[in-house]
C-alpha positions in Angstrom: 0.0 0.0 0.0 1.3 3.5 -0.9 2.3 5.9 1.8 -0.4 8.5 2.7 0.0 11.6 0.7 -3.2 13.7 0.8 -4.5 15.0 4.1 -8.1 16.0 4.9 -7.4 19.6 4.0 -5.9 18.9 0.6 -8.2 19.2 -2.5 -9.4 16.1 -4.4 -7.2 15.0 -7.3 -9.7 16.1 -9.9 -12.8 18.2 -10.4 -15.7 17.5 -12.8 -17.7 20.4 -14.1 -20.8 20.3 -16.3 -21.0 16.6 -15.7 -24.4 16.3 -17.5 -23.2 18.2 -20.6 -24.8 16.7 -23.7 -22.0 17.5 -26.1 -20.0 14.8 -27.8 -16.9 16.7 -26.7 -15.2 15.7 -23.5 -12.7 18.3 -22.2 -9.7 17.3 -20.0 -7.2 19.6 -18.5 -4.1 17.7 -17.2 -2.3 20.8 -15.9 -5.2 22.9 -14.6 -4.2 23.1 -11.0 -1.2 24.1 -8.9 -2.0 22.5 -5.6 0.8 20.8 -3.6 -0.1 18.3 -0.9 0.6 19.7 2.5 2.9 16.8 3.3 5.2 17.9 0.5 5.8 21.4 2.0 5.6 23.2 -1.3 8.3 20.9 -2.7 10.8 23.3 -1.1 9.9 26.2 -3.5 9.0 29.7 -2.6 5.3 30.5 -3.1 5.7 32.9 -6.0 7.4 30.1 -8.0 4.3 28.0 -7.8 2.4 30.7 -9.6 4.6 30.4 -12.7 4.2 28.2 -15.7 6.6 25.6 -14.3 3.9 24.6 -11.9 0.8 24.7 -14.1 -0.7 25.8 -17.4 -1.6 29.4 -16.7 -5.1 30.5 -17.7 -6.2 27.1 -19.1 -8.6 26.1 -16.3 -10.7 29.2 -16.7 -10.5 29.0 -20.5 -11.6 25.4 -20.4 -14.5 26.2 -18.2 -15.6 28.9 -20.6 -15.2 26.5 -23.6 -17.2 23.8 -21.7 -20.0 26.3 -21.2 -19.9 27.3 -24.9 -20.1 23.7 -26.0 -22.3 22.3 -23.3 -19.5 19.8 -22.6 -18.3 17.9 -19.6 -14.9 19.0 -18.2 -12.5 17.1 -16.0 -9.7 19.1 -14.4 -6.6 17.9 -12.5 -6.1 19.8 -9.3 -2.4 19.2 -8.5 0.7 20.8 -9.9 2.6 19.0 -12.6 5.6 19.3 -10.2 3.9 16.8 -7.9 3.4 14.4 -10.8 2.8 15.3 -14.5 -0.6 13.8 -15.5 0.3 14.0 -19.2 3.5 11.9 -18.9 3.9 8.2 -18.4 4.4 7.1 -14.8 8.0 6.1 -14.2 9.3 8.2 -17.2 12.0 10.8 -16.8 9.5 13.6 -17.2 6.9 12.2 -14.8 8.3 13.7 -11.6 11.1 16.2 -12.4 13.8 17.5 -10.0 14.5 20.4 -12.4 12.1 22.4 -14.5 13.9 24.7 -17.0 16.4 26.5 -14.8 14.6 25.8 -11.5 15.6 23.0 -9.1 12.8 21.3 -7.3 14.2 20.2 -4.0 11.2 18.2 -2.9 11.6 15.9 -6.0 15.2 15.1 -5.4 16.1 11.5 -4.5 12.6 10.1 -4.3 12.2 6.5 -3.4 9.8 4.0 -4.9 7.3 4.6 -2.1 7.2 8.3 -2.7 6.6 7.8 -6.5 4.0 5.2 -5.8 2.1 7.5 -3.5 1.9 10.3 -6.1 1.0 7.9 -8.8 -1.8 6.2 -6.9 -3.3 9.2 -5.1 -2.9 12.0 -7.7 -2.3 10.5 -11.2 -4.5 7.4 -11.2 -7.7 8.9 -9.8 -7.7 11.6 -12.4 -7.2 9.2 -15.3 -9.6 6.7 -13.8 -12.3 9.3 -13.8 -11.7 10.1 -17.5 -11.8 6.4 -18.3 -15.1 6.0 -16.4 -16.6 8.8 -18.3 -15.6 7.4 -21.6 -16.8 3.9 -20.6 -20.2 5.3 -19.5 -20.7 7.0 -22.8 -19.7 3.9 -24.8 -22.2 1.8 -22.9 -25.0 4.0 -23.9 -23.8 4.3 -27.5 -22.8 8.0 -27.2 -19.9 9.2 -29.4 -17.0 11.0 -27.6 -14.4 13.4 -29.0 -11.6 14.1 -26.5 -10.2 17.6 -26.3 -7.0 18.0 -24.2 -6.5 21.6 -23.2 -3.1 23.1 -22.4 -1.3 26.5 -22.4 2.3 27.4 -23.2 4.7 30.1 -22.2 5.5 32.9 -24.8 9.2 32.5 -24.1 10.9 29.1 -23.4 14.6 29.1 -22.3 15.1 32.5 -23.9 13.5 31.5 -27.2 10.5 33.6 -28.3 7.6 31.5 -29.6 5.7 33.0 -32.6 2.6 30.9 -32.3 -0.7 32.1 -30.8 -1.9 28.5 -30.6 -0.9 25.0 -31.4 -3.0 22.1 -32.6 -1.5 18.7 -31.7 -2.1 15.2 -32.8 -0.3 11.9 -33.2 -1.5 9.2 -35.7 -5.2 10.3 -35.8 -5.4 13.8 -37.2 -9.1 13.9 -38.1 -10.2 16.6 -35.7 -6.8 18.3 -35.4 -6.4 19.1 -39.1 -10.0 20.2 -39.5 -9.6 22.5 -36.5 -6.3 23.8 -37.8 -8.1 24.7 -41.1 -10.7 26.6 -39.2 -8.3 28.5 -37.0 -6.2 29.5 -40.0 -9.1 31.3 -41.5 -8.0 34.1 -39.0 -5.1 35.7 -40.9 -3.9 37.5 -37.7 -3.2 34.2 -36.0 -0.1 32.1 -36.2 -1.3 28.5 -35.5 1.1 25.7 -35.5 0.5 22.0 -36.3 2.3 20.0 -33.6 4.0 23.2 -32.4 5.3 24.3 -30.0 5.0 20.6 -28.9 4.3 17.4 -30.8 2.1 14.7 -29.5 3.9 11.4 -29.3 3.5 8.0 -27.7 6.7 8.6 -25.7 5.7 12.0 -24.3 1.9 12.3 -24.1 -0.3 10.1 -22.0 -3.9 11.5 -22.1 -4.7 11.5 -25.8 -2.7 8.4 -26.5 -4.4 6.2 -23.8 -7.9 7.7 -23.7 -8.3 8.4 -27.4 -5.9 6.7 -29.8 -6.0 3.4 -28.0 -9.8 3.5 -28.1 -10.0 4.7 -31.7 -11.7 7.9 -30.6 -11.3 11.2 -32.4 -9.4 13.8 -30.4 -7.3 16.9 -30.5 -4.8 18.5 -28.1 -5.0 22.3 -28.0 -2.2 24.6 -26.8 -2.9 28.3 -26.2 -0.2 30.9 -25.5 -0.9 31.9 -22.0 -0.5 35.6 -22.3 -3.5 35.5 -24.7 -5.7 34.0 -22.0 -4.4 36.0 -19.0 -7.6 37.9 -18.5 -11.3 37.3 -18.8 -11.6 39.0 -22.1 -8.9 36.9 -23.7 -10.3 33.7 -22.3 -13.8 34.6 -23.6 -12.4 35.3 -27.1 -10.5 32.0 -27.3 -13.4 30.0 -25.8 -15.8 31.3 -28.4 -13.2 30.9 -31.2 -12.5 27.3 -30.2 -16.1 26.4 -29.8 -16.9 27.5 -33.3 -13.8 25.8 -34.6 -14.4 22.5 -32.8 -18.0 22.3 -33.9 -17.0 23.0 -37.5 -14.2 20.4 -37.2 -16.5 17.8 -35.8 -18.9 18.2 -38.7 -16.1 18.2 -41.3 -13.9 15.4 -39.9 -16.7 13.0 -39.0 -18.6 13.4 -42.2 -15.6 12.6 -44.4 
């Protein structure tokens, strides 16, 4: 049995919003939260550091909520910081629990033993993904189609490199929804939208869309938004409305082909 990690005052590992949403879309947000279990003592980091992008995807939880409302879709959000355990990486991989993020050392992640890793996997990672799996299983039982949308944000500058993209549309082998959404977003000439930029979805790096979508044969897309564009309510509303229109158009286009 894993060591106890979460105390009574700690948040649950996931939150479900709009659970009865009738949309075919299911939104998931692997890096929505920045909570740290009390037992981990902020992983040895100063509080301001836990407000930066190394700890979570800034602005994406609020944007995902707005998008879920636009679509009438269920949304599942991870509560804990990716520094506790990254819920979009394979457990046991080098990127699952990092002791350094960019130029920042994470003291609380240094020299973890198997029991520490098991506790984070069983009490943070697995409950979140089990809930996604349960939702998809429930829909399958009643014959309801699901389209998975994994929501993320990225920093405008990474290791001193300025990123030109306003958004990225990511996919692995199944590009049905991704390429249709990309076409829709690129109708806005003012936007720079990358395909598999600034990241690419792969079996080695990504977990959520590979396990919950590709291995089930479900259509999906992974969306990346530059976080300075969703830093305030106005920006989040603009992108939620834009993505809602684009996703609905992509759904009609991709699934009718």
